[in-house]
C-alpha positions in Angstrom: 105.6 99.9 94.5 107.7 97.4 92.5 108.9 94.0 93.2 112.7 93.7 93.0 112.7 90.3 91.3 111.2 88.5 88.3 107.9 86.6 88.9 105.8 84.1 86.9 106.1 82.8 83.4 106.8 86.2 81.8 109.8 86.8 84.2 108.8 90.5 84.4 109.1 92.7 87.5 105.8 93.1 89.1 104.5 96.7 89.8 101.5 97.3 92.1 99.9 100.7 91.6 100.0 102.4 95.0 97.9 105.2 96.3 100.0 108.3 96.4 99.9 110.6 99.5 101.0 114.1 100.1 104.4 114.4 101.8 103.9 114.3 105.5 105.8 116.4 108.0 109.6 116.2 107.8 109.7 114.2 111.1 107.9 111.3 109.3 110.7 110.9 106.7 111.4 107.2 106.6 114.8 105.6 107.6 116.2 102.1 107.2 114.6 99.9 109.8 111.3 101.8 109.9 108.0 100.0 109.2 105.9 101.8 106.5 102.4 101.4 105.2 101.7 101.4 101.5 98.1 101.2 100.2 97.1 99.8 96.8 95.2 102.2 94.5 92.7 99.7 93.1 91.7 97.8 96.2 91.7 98.4 100.0 94.9 96.4 100.5 97.6 97.6 102.9 101.2 96.4 102.8 103.4 96.8 105.9 107.0 97.0 104.7 110.2 97.0 106.8 112.7 99.3 105.1 116.0 97.5 104.5 118.0 100.0 102.4 118.1 103.3 100.6 117.9 103.2 96.8 117.8 107.0 96.1 116.7 110.3 97.6 113.1 109.3 97.7 113.3 105.6 97.1 113.8 102.7 99.6 114.1 98.9 99.4 112.1 96.9 101.9 110.6 93.5 102.7 106.8 92.9 103.1 106.1 92.1 106.8 102.2 92.0 106.6 99.4 92.3 104.1 95.8 93.2 105.1 92.5 94.0 103.5 90.2 95.5 106.1 90.4 93.2 109.2 91.6 90.2 107.1 95.3 89.3 107.2 96.6 87.9 103.9 99.6 85.9 102.7 99.3 87.0 99.0 97.7 90.1 97.5 98.0 91.6 94.0 100.8 89.2 93.1 102.9 90.1 96.1 103.6 87.7 99.0 104.9 88.1 102.6 108.7 88.4 102.6 108.9 89.7 99.0 111.4 92.4 98.5 110.1 95.6 96.9 111.1 99.2 96.2 108.9 102.0 97.5 108.8 105.7 96.6 108.3 108.4 99.3 105.0 109.5 97.6 103.6 105.9 98.2 104.2 105.8 101.9 101.0 106.5 103.9 102.4 106.0 107.4 105.8 105.6 109.1 106.5 103.7 112.4 110.0 104.3 113.7 112.2 101.2 113.9 114.0 102.7 116.9 111.8 101.5 119.7 113.7 100.5 122.8 112.5 97.6 124.8 110.1 96.5 122.1 108.4 93.2 122.9 109.3 90.3 120.6 
């Protein structure tokens, strides 16, 4: 998973090593608007990302909606913050929740 902007003094894009997962069934192929989960490889950190655009056949852009480590909700983890824009590869997506949920409570 890679941030889509420069961060910090070095002004370098930030990459967070994500745990790769085997491709799930075809029905779980993500679409724009879906909420996906990406897990870090080095720690037990989970990023919930709302997909906002398609960048390629197996690459999406998204915005971080939530960050958690176990039961703890975080604002910052591994250099990424809530609302940061990132790119995510299909192999990094551990779970997909469809964005097309009618009558979803706000």
